[in-house]
N, C-alpha and C positions, 0 to 999 in steps of 0.2 A: 963694339959700339954700334956697328951697322945693324946688328940684330935688333937693337932697341928701336931703330927707325922702321925696320920691317914690321915688328910687332905692333908698333904704334899705328902704322898705316893699315895693317890688317884689322886691328881693333876698331879703328874709325870706320872702315868699310862695313864691318859686321854691325856696328851700332847704327849706321845709316840704313842698312837692310832691315834690321828689326824695327826701326822707327817708321820706315815706309810700310812695312807689313802692318804695324799698328794703325797707321793712318788709313790704310785701305780697309782694315777690319771695321774701323769706326764709320767710315763712309758707306760701307755695305750693310750697316745695321747689326753687326755682330753683337754689340753690347746693348741693344734695345731690349727692354724687358716689357713684354706685353701681358705676361701672366700675373705678376705680382700685384699690380694695381687692382685687378679684379677680385683678388682674395685678401687684400690688405685688411679689410674690416673684420675678417674672421680671426686674425691673429693679434689684434690690438688688445692687450690685457691691461694696459695702464689705466688707472683710475684718474679721471679728470677732477682735479681739485678746484673748487669754486673759490673765487676771491672773497675774503671777508668783507662784509658791508660795514661802512663806518656810520 
């Protein structure tokens, strides 16, 4: 039964470490995308449908 408490404690510590690493990556701009907006118009293949006039 004590093994469950140890594993629970370790898993919470690991989860906190991964969450802290994620927050640091977001604050450092790891997920900022500066390339896609500049080429977005080149990849849009959808046809814009006009609304029918009444």
